[in-house]
C-alpha positions in Angstrom: 153.1 124.9 159.0 151.6 121.4 158.4 150.3 121.0 162.1 148.7 124.4 161.6 147.2 123.3 157.8 145.8 120.1 159.5 144.2 122.1 162.4 142.7 124.2 160.2 141.5 121.7 157.7 139.9 119.7 160.7 138.3 122.7 162.0 137.1 123.5 158.2 135.5 119.9 158.4 134.0 120.2 161.5 132.3 123.6 160.6 131.1 122.3 157.4 129.5 119.1 159.5 127.9 121.5 162.0 126.5 123.8 159.2 125.2 120.9 157.1 123.6 119.6 160.3 121.8 123.1 160.6 120.8 123.3 157.0 120.2 119.8 156.0 117.2 119.1 154.3 114.3 117.6 156.8 113.4 114.6 155.4 110.4 112.9 157.1 111.4 110.4 159.9 108.8 109.1 162.4 111.6 108.0 164.6 111.9 111.4 165.7 108.4 112.1 166.6 108.6 111.6 170.1 110.9 110.8 172.8 108.6 107.9 174.0 109.3 106.2 170.8 112.1 103.6 171.3 113.6 104.2 168.3 114.1 108.0 169.0 117.7 109.3 168.7 119.6 112.2 169.8 123.0 113.4 169.0 126.3 111.5 169.8 127.1 108.3 168.5 123.6 107.0 168.3 122.6 110.0 166.2 125.8 109.9 164.0 125.0 106.0 163.3 121.1 106.9 162.1 122.7 108.5 158.7 123.5 104.8 158.0 120.4 103.4 158.4 117.4 103.1 156.1 114.8 106.0 157.0 111.3 104.7 158.2 108.5 106.3 156.3 105.0 106.1 157.3 102.6 103.8 155.2 100.3 105.3 153.0 97.1 106.7 154.7 93.8 105.0 153.5 91.5 106.6 156.1 88.9 109.4 154.7 88.6 112.4 156.6 85.6 112.4 159.3 83.9 115.2 157.1 82.8 112.7 154.9 80.8 110.8 157.8 79.5 114.0 159.0 77.5 114.6 156.0 75.9 111.4 155.8 72.5 111.3 157.4 69.8 108.7 157.0 71.4 107.0 153.7 72.0 110.4 152.0 75.2 112.1 151.5 74.5 115.9 151.4 77.0 117.8 149.4 77.4 121.4 149.0 80.1 122.5 146.4 82.4 124.0 149.3 82.0 120.6 151.0 83.1 118.6 147.6 86.1 121.0 147.3 87.3 120.2 151.0 86.6 116.4 150.7 88.6 116.5 147.4 91.3 118.3 149.2 91.3 115.9 152.4 90.8 112.6 150.4 91.5 112.7 146.4 94.3 110.2 145.7 95.5 112.4 142.8 96.2 115.4 145.2 97.9 112.9 147.9 100.0 111.3 145.3 101.3 114.8 144.3 102.1 115.5 148.0 105.2 113.5 147.7 106.6 116.0 145.1 107.9 118.5 147.3 109.4 115.6 149.8 111.1 114.4 146.6 112.6 117.6 145.6 114.2 118.0 148.9 116.1 114.4 148.4 117.3 116.1 145.3 118.6 119.1 147.0 120.2 117.0 149.9 122.0 114.8 147.1 123.5 118.3 145.3 124.4 119.1 148.6 126.6 116.0 148.8 128.2 116.9 145.2 126.0 114.0 143.6 124.3 114.2 140.3 120.3 114.9 140.6 118.2 112.8 139.2 115.1 115.0 138.0 111.7 115.2 139.4 108.4 114.1 138.3 106.3 116.8 136.8 103.0 114.5 135.4 99.8 115.5 136.7 97.5 112.9 138.4 94.1 113.2 136.3 92.8 109.6 136.6 89.1 111.0 137.6 86.7 110.1 135.0 83.3 112.1 134.6 80.2 110.2 133.3 79.3 113.0 130.7 82.2 112.1 128.8 81.4 108.3 128.5 77.9 108.6 127.6 75.9 109.5 124.6 72.2 109.0 123.9 69.0 109.7 122.9 67.6 113.3 124.3 69.8 112.7 127.4 72.2 115.2 129.0 75.3 113.7 127.9 74.6 113.8 124.2 74.8 117.5 124.3 77.2 118.7 127.3 79.6 121.0 125.9 82.9 121.1 127.8 83.2 124.8 127.2 87.5 124.6 126.4 87.8 122.7 129.9 90.2 120.3 128.7 90.2 116.6 129.2 88.7 115.1 132.4 90.8 111.7 131.5 94.1 110.7 131.2 97.3 112.1 132.1 98.8 115.7 131.8 102.4 117.0 131.9 103.2 120.2 134.4 106.0 121.9 132.2 108.7 118.9 132.6 111.5 118.8 134.5 114.0 116.0 133.7 117.7 116.9 134.3 120.6 115.5 132.6 124.1 115.9 134.0 126.7 117.4 131.7 129.8 119.5 132.0 132.8 119.4 134.5 132.5 117.2 137.2 131.4 118.7 140.6 133.7 118.0 143.7 132.6 115.2 146.3 131.1 118.1 148.8 130.6 115.3 151.6 133.4 114.9 153.8 134.5 111.4 153.3 136.6 109.4 156.0 138.8 106.3 155.6 140.0 104.1 158.2 141.8 101.1 157.8 144.4 98.5 159.0 146.5 95.8 157.2 148.9 93.1 158.4 152.0 91.7 156.1 154.2 88.9 157.0 156.9 88.3 154.8 159.9 85.6 154.6 163.0 86.4 152.8 165.5 83.8 152.0 169.2 85.0 151.7 171.6 83.4 149.2 174.1 85.4 150.9 173.8 85.7 155.0 176.8 87.8 155.2 174.8 91.1 155.4 172.2 90.0 157.7 173.9 87.2 159.5 171.1 84.8 158.8 170.1 82.8 156.1 166.5 83.7 156.2 164.6 86.3 157.9 160.9 87.5 158.4 159.1 90.9 158.6 155.9 91.4 160.1 154.3 94.8 159.3 151.1 96.4 161.2 149.5 99.5 159.0 146.7 100.9 160.7 145.6 104.4 158.7 143.3 107.0 158.4 142.5 109.8 156.0 139.6 112.2 155.6 139.1 114.4 152.4 136.8 117.0 151.4 135.8 118.9 147.9 134.7 122.8 148.0 132.6 124.8 145.7 135.6 126.5 144.6 136.7 123.4 142.8 139.3 122.5 145.7 140.1 119.0 146.9 141.7 118.8 150.0 142.8 115.4 152.1 144.4 115.0 155.3 145.9 111.4 156.0 147.8 110.0 158.8 149.7 106.4 158.3 151.5 104.4 161.1 153.4 101.0 160.4 154.9 98.8 163.0 157.4 96.6 161.6 159.0 93.4 163.5 161.9 91.3 161.8 164.1 88.5 162.6 166.9 90.6 161.0 169.9 90.5 163.9 171.8 93.3 162.7 168.8 95.9 163.1 170.0 98.9 164.9 166.0 99.4 166.1 163.8 96.4 166.2 160.9 96.5 166.4 160.2 100.0 165.1 157.1 102.5 164.6 157.2 104.6 161.6 154.3 107.4 160.8 153.8 110.1 158.5 151.1 113.0 158.4 150.1 114.5 154.8 148.5 117.3 153.8 147.2 117.5 150.2 145.7 120.6 148.1 144.3 120.0 144.7 142.9 123.1 143.0 141.4 123.6 139.7 142.4 126.7 137.8 140.9 126.6 134.6 138.4 123.8 133.8 135.9 123.3 137.0 137.0 126.4 138.9 134.7 128.5 140.5 131.4 128.5 142.7 129.3 129.2 139.6 130.4 125.9 138.0 130.4 123.6 141.1 127.2 125.1 142.6 125.0 124.6 139.5 123.4 121.4 141.0 122.4 122.8 144.5 120.9 125.9 142.4 118.8 123.4 140.2 117.9 121.3 143.0 116.3 124.7 144.9 114.6 125.3 141.4 113.2 121.7 141.8 111.6 122.7 145.2 110.0 125.5 143.6 109.0 123.5 140.6 107.4 120.7 143.0 105.4 123.4 144.7 104.0 124.7 141.2 103.2 121.1 139.9 101.2 120.6 143.4 99.2 123.7 142.7 98.7 122.9 139.3 97.4 119.4 140.6 95.0 121.3 142.8 94.0 123.5 140.3 93.5 120.5 137.8 91.6 118.3 140.5 89.5 120.7 141.8 88.3 121.9 138.4 87.5 118.4 137.6 85.4 117.9 140.6 83.5 121.2 140.1 82.5 119.9 136.7 81.6 116.5 138.2 79.6 118.0 140.9 78.0 120.5 138.6 77.2 117.7 135.9 75.3 115.7 139.1 73.3 118.8 139.4 72.5 118.7 135.9 71.5 115.0 136.1 69.3 115.7 139.0 67.5 118.1 136.8 67.3 116.2 133.9 65.6 113.4 136.0 62.9 115.8 137.2 62.8 116.7 133.3 62.4 113.5 132.4 59.7 112.4 135.5 57.8 115.6 134.3 57.5 114.4 130.9 56.3 111.2 132.0 53.7 112.5 134.0 52.3 114.6 131.3 52.3 111.3 129.1 50.5 109.5 131.7 48.0 112.2 132.3 47.1 111.9 128.4 46.9 108.4 128.6 44.6 108.6 131.5 42.6 111.1 129.8 42.6 109.3 126.6 40.9 106.0 128.5 38.3 108.0 129.9 37.2 109.6 126.4 37.2 106.2 124.7 34.9 104.7 127.5 32.9 107.3 126.8 32.8 106.9 123.1 34.4 110.1 122.1 37.8 109.1 121.1 39.0 106.1 119.1 40.9 103.3 120.9 43.7 103.5 118.8 44.9 106.8 120.5 45.1 104.7 123.8 48.0 102.8 122.1 49.5 106.0 120.7 49.5 107.3 124.2 50.6 104.3 125.9 53.7 104.2 123.3 54.8 107.8 124.3 54.4 106.7 128.1 56.9 103.6 127.5 59.4 105.9 125.5 59.4 108.7 128.6 59.9 105.8 130.9 62.9 104.7 128.9 64.4 108.3 128.9 63.5 108.6 132.5 65.6 104.9 133.1 68.3 106.2 131.2 68.5 109.4 133.0 68.4 107.8 136.3 71.0 105.3 135.6 73.0 107.9 134.2 72.6 109.8 137.4 73.7 106.6 139.7 77.1 106.5 137.5 77.8 110.1 138.3 77.1 109.8 141.9 79.4 106.7 141.8 81.9 108.8 140.2 81.8 111.3 142.6 82.3 109.0 145.8 85.2 107.7 144.2 87.0 110.9 143.6 86.3 112.0 147.4 87.3 108.7 149.0 90.8 107.3 149.5 89.0 103.5 149.1 86.5 104.6 146.7 83.1 103.1 146.9 84.6 99.9 148.5 83.1 100.9 151.9 79.6 99.6 152.6 78.4 102.9 154.1 79.8 104.8 150.9 78.5 102.5 148.4 74.9 102.3 149.5 74.5 106.3 150.2 72.8 108.7 147.5 74.4 112.0 147.0 72.2 114.8 147.1 73.8 118.3 146.0 72.6 121.3 148.0 73.7 123.8 145.4 72.3 124.7 142.1 73.9 126.4 139.1 73.1 130.0 138.8 73.9 132.4 136.1 74.6 136.0 137.2 72.5 138.3 135.7 75.6 140.4 134.2 79.2 139.2 133.7 82.3 141.2 135.1 83.5 142.9 131.8 87.4 143.3 131.8 89.7 144.0 128.9 91.4 140.9 127.3 94.7 142.5 128.2 93.9 142.7 131.9 92.8 139.0 131.5 95.7 137.8 130.1 98.1 139.7 132.4 96.2 137.8 135.3 96.8 134.1 133.5 100.4 135.2 133.1 100.7 136.2 136.8 98.9 133.3 138.0 99.3 130.0 135.7 101.6 127.7 137.6 102.8 126.1 134.4 104.0 129.2 133.1 106.2 129.6 136.1 107.4 126.1 135.8 108.6 126.7 132.6 110.3 129.7 133.3 112.4 127.8 136.3 112.9 125.3 133.8 114.7 127.6 131.2 116.7 129.1 134.4 118.0 125.8 135.4 119.1 125.1 131.7 120.9 128.2 132.1 122.6 127.2 135.2 123.6 123.9 133.8 125.0 125.7 130.8 127.9 126.7 133.1 129.0 123.3 133.7 129.6 122.8 129.9 130.8 126.3 129.3 133.7 125.3 131.7 134.1 121.9 130.2 135.6 123.7 126.8 138.5 125.1 129.0 141.8 123.2 129.3 142.6 121.7 132.4 145.3 123.5 134.6 145.7 122.0 138.2 147.7 122.8 140.9 148.8 120.2 143.4 150.6 121.1 146.9 151.6 117.9 149.2 153.4 118.2 152.4 154.1 115.2 154.4 155.9 115.1 157.9 157.8 111.5 158.9 158.7 110.1 162.2 160.4 106.7 163.3 160.9 105.3 166.7 161.7 101.9 168.2 163.2 99.6 170.4 167.3 99.7 170.4 169.6 96.7 169.9 173.3 96.2 170.2 174.7 95.0 166.8 178.0 93.1 166.9 180.4 94.3 164.2 181.9 91.3 162.5 186.0 91.3 162.7 185.6 93.4 165.6 185.3 91.4 169.2 184.1 93.3 171.7 183.2 96.7 169.8 179.2 96.8 169.4 177.2 99.5 167.4 174.5 101.4 169.3 171.5 102.7 167.7 171.1 106.6 167.4 169.4 107.5 170.6 167.0 110.1 169.0 165.3 107.3 167.1 164.9 105.1 170.4 161.4 105.1 172.1 157.7 104.6 171.6 155.0 105.8 169.6 155.2 109.0 171.3 158.5 109.5 169.7 157.0 109.1 166.4 154.6 111.7 167.1 156.9 114.2 168.7 158.9 113.8 165.3 156.1 114.4 163.1 154.4 117.6 164.7 158.1 119.1 165.1 158.5 118.6 161.6 161.8 116.8 161.9 161.7 115.0 158.7 159.4 117.1 156.4 158.6 116.5 152.6 157.3 119.1 150.3 155.8 118.7 146.6 154.2 121.0 144.2 153.1 120.7 140.9 151.1 122.3 138.1 149.7 120.2 135.0 148.2 121.7 132.0 146.1 119.4 129.7 144.8 120.6 126.3 142.6 118.7 124.3 143.8 119.3 120.5 140.4 119.2 119.0 138.1 119.1 122.1 135.2 117.7 120.2 133.3 116.5 123.2 133.3 119.5 124.8 132.4 121.5 122.1 129.5 119.0 121.0 128.1 119.1 124.6 128.0 122.8 124.8 126.4 123.2 121.5 124.0 120.3 122.6 123.0 122.1 125.4 122.7 125.6 123.7 120.6 124.5 121.0 118.4 122.6 123.7 118.0 126.0 125.6 116.9 127.5 122.4 114.2 125.3 121.9 113.2 125.7 125.6 113.0 129.5 125.1 111.0 129.0 122.0 108.6 126.3 123.8 108.1 129.0 126.6 107.0 131.7 124.2 104.8 129.1 122.4 103.4 128.3 125.9 102.9 131.9 126.5 101.1 132.7 123.1 98.8 129.5 123.9 97.6 131.0 127.2 97.0 134.3 125.4 94.7 131.9 122.9 93.2 129.5 125.8 92.1 133.1 127.8 90.7 134.6 124.4 88.8 131.1 123.8 87.7 130.7 127.3 86.1 134.0 127.3 84.4 133.2 124.0 83.1 130.0 125.3 81.7 131.7 128.4 79.9 134.3 126.3 78.6 131.5 124.0 77.4 129.7 127.0 75.5 132.2 128.4 73.8 133.1 124.8 73.0 129.6 124.8 71.4 129.6 127.9 69.1 132.5 127.5 68.1 131.0 124.2 67.4 127.6 125.7 65.5 129.4 128.5 63.3 131.5 125.8 62.6 128.1 123.9 61.4 126.3 127.2 58.9 129.2 127.7 57.8 129.0 124.2 57.3 125.4 124.2 55.4 125.5 127.8 53.0 128.0 126.2 52.8 126.0 123.1 51.8 122.9 125.1 49.3 124.7 127.4 47.6 126.1 124.1 47.6 122.8 122.6 46.1 121.0 125.4 43.1 123.7 125.8 42.6 123.2 122.1 42.6 119.4 122.3 40.1 119.9 125.3 37.9 121.8 122.9 38.2 119.2 120.1 40.1 121.9 117.9 43.3 119.9 118.1 44.6 116.3 117.8 46.3 113.8 120.2 49.3 113.5 117.6 49.8 117.4 118.4 49.5 117.3 121.9 52.2 114.5 122.0 54.7 116.6 119.7 53.9 119.5 122.1 55.2 117.5 125.1 58.1 116.2 123.3 59.2 119.7 122.3 58.7 120.8 125.8 60.8 117.7 127.0 63.5 118.9 124.7 63.7 122.5 125.6 63.8 121.8 128.9 66.7 119.2 128.4 68.1 121.9 126.3 67.7 124.4 129.4 69.6 122.0 131.5 72.2 121.3 129.2 72.8 124.8 128.8 73.2 125.4 132.4 75.8 122.5 132.6 77.8 124.0 129.7 77.8 127.3 131.5 79.0 125.9 134.2 81.9 124.1 132.5 82.7 127.4 130.3 82.9 129.0 134.0 85.4 126.5 135.5 87.4 126.6 131.9 87.6 130.5 132.3 88.9 130.1 136.1 91.2 127.6 134.9 92.6 129.6 131.9 92.9 132.7 134.2 94.7 130.4 136.9 92.5 131.9 139.6 90.5 128.8 140.3 92.0 128.7 143.9 91.1 132.3 144.6 87.6 131.7 143.3 86.8 128.5 145.4 88.3 130.3 148.4 91.0 127.3 148.6 94.4 127.7 150.7 97.3 126.3 149.5 98.6 125.3 152.9 95.4 123.5 154.0 95.7 121.8 150.4 99.5 120.8 151.4 98.2 119.5 154.7 95.1 117.6 153.5 92.9 119.2 156.3 90.4 122.0 155.7 89.9 124.1 158.7 86.1 125.3 157.8 83.8 122.8 158.9 81.5 120.9 157.1 77.8 122.2 156.4 74.9 121.6 158.4 73.2 118.4 157.3 69.3 118.9 157.1 67.3 116.9 159.6 65.7 113.6 157.9 
């Protein structure tokens, strides 16, 4: 019977090892990339030894994609919005950092499959991108009036739902088979005060004891072990019938939890949680892509707005310079007082200052954008010197698509990755609760032990004292070598059996009750946070919709104000040419036009941000911008770069 059980255990362990090899989480290992690699190992002893060596991981990649170089021509970096997004997916370091998240989650599953504690995965989003529009403030400039439109912060850190796991409840069996091999040697000398029994005043015993054992735990709460022990004993005792001799025993032990720690639901909980962690890490990566792409889009449209603002400032400067030129001519012919030249020069100086501020802000924004689209920032001389030329412009559709707010909220609930993360976090808390629930039960453990023994050695004739010529011979059954020991063991000539059951009842059970209550209260908190998050999503969608409507109305008002300012300036200039107006009124009209033009640019920027915020609140950023998550994970966009205009 013991032989059959031992063979069954060995077969089960081999099957478990084979299944683990088939389903083991595939961690990245450059050693296995090519057979030409001298570190490549396949199967056998070398493959087995590889399990105990540190895995090799590729160093971080700081090389930019070739797309960046292909968009540079004649000292200009020509960027469409789609190229900007593609460069972010390929080169942005925030996204690159988050690509390690799913791989970290895979190590969690590998650890859980071995029966170890899971450590939790990071869920903090990387949002290190800084937008110049959020840093500057000034007089009459774009930065002073940019409205975020509910888009959230462009700097700092964010949390993607949170997934930090703390192990409580019953201990999970060690699911990885553990094999033990050993050897022991012992030499012991015994001094006899009475040598009648042994015939010598002192004797020694040498004991060589090799041993082997293998043990494994199962998800049912079962622990199984198989051990094989040997001992070779040689002594100087003259009256030993067998000397030296070999003993051996083969033991099989099964321990089963019957109450506390019983069942797959209890012992499989870490594996299920680790699988949830893999899903969570994918969702965190998706949210990282959404966050980063939204930031990049805002930066791009702000750059477009800054370019437009520079044009507005140049136009204002041109008008001021023309007015100064006209005044000088009139002073020369005596139709205008010289003081008006000073007034016009002051206006030119003010517009030159505004233009300088606008141009330097544009340079800052270009630096920010280049930094977010490159793995090495602007340290590359090629990238640091080029000027960025955006090829797209902000366009406001004639009409907005009208959808009921209920449909918008439903879309957000279906698409928002942070909601899915929170749902998985609550589900994992419920799975973990099985462990603390099981901990409330008394422990009832059943143990079965079966062991077969054997002995064999070299026979010696022993002379019996007081009986000359009479010798005592050893039992021939025990005479032989190591084969005799094995034969006795597997023939079950000398078996041992034992079985026991033990019940342990904590009289107060305070710790288990406290852990269960603690986990239940935390679960209730998580469920309330989930509902609060769902409520906030509804508010975010509604606020984003209102912000979009406000931005559209603001642009329409700014556009009408700009048209009115243009007409006012034209009329004032005509009146001034006829002598019916003053230079003060003309300068005031020019200023009003510059302010109206800047307000229109600001309104366009506000609308673009409101649009981005709406997509982000709805969770549709990826769909709207035709972003493939598969391409984002690989960091390689299939669509080629846009055509760069000839110099």
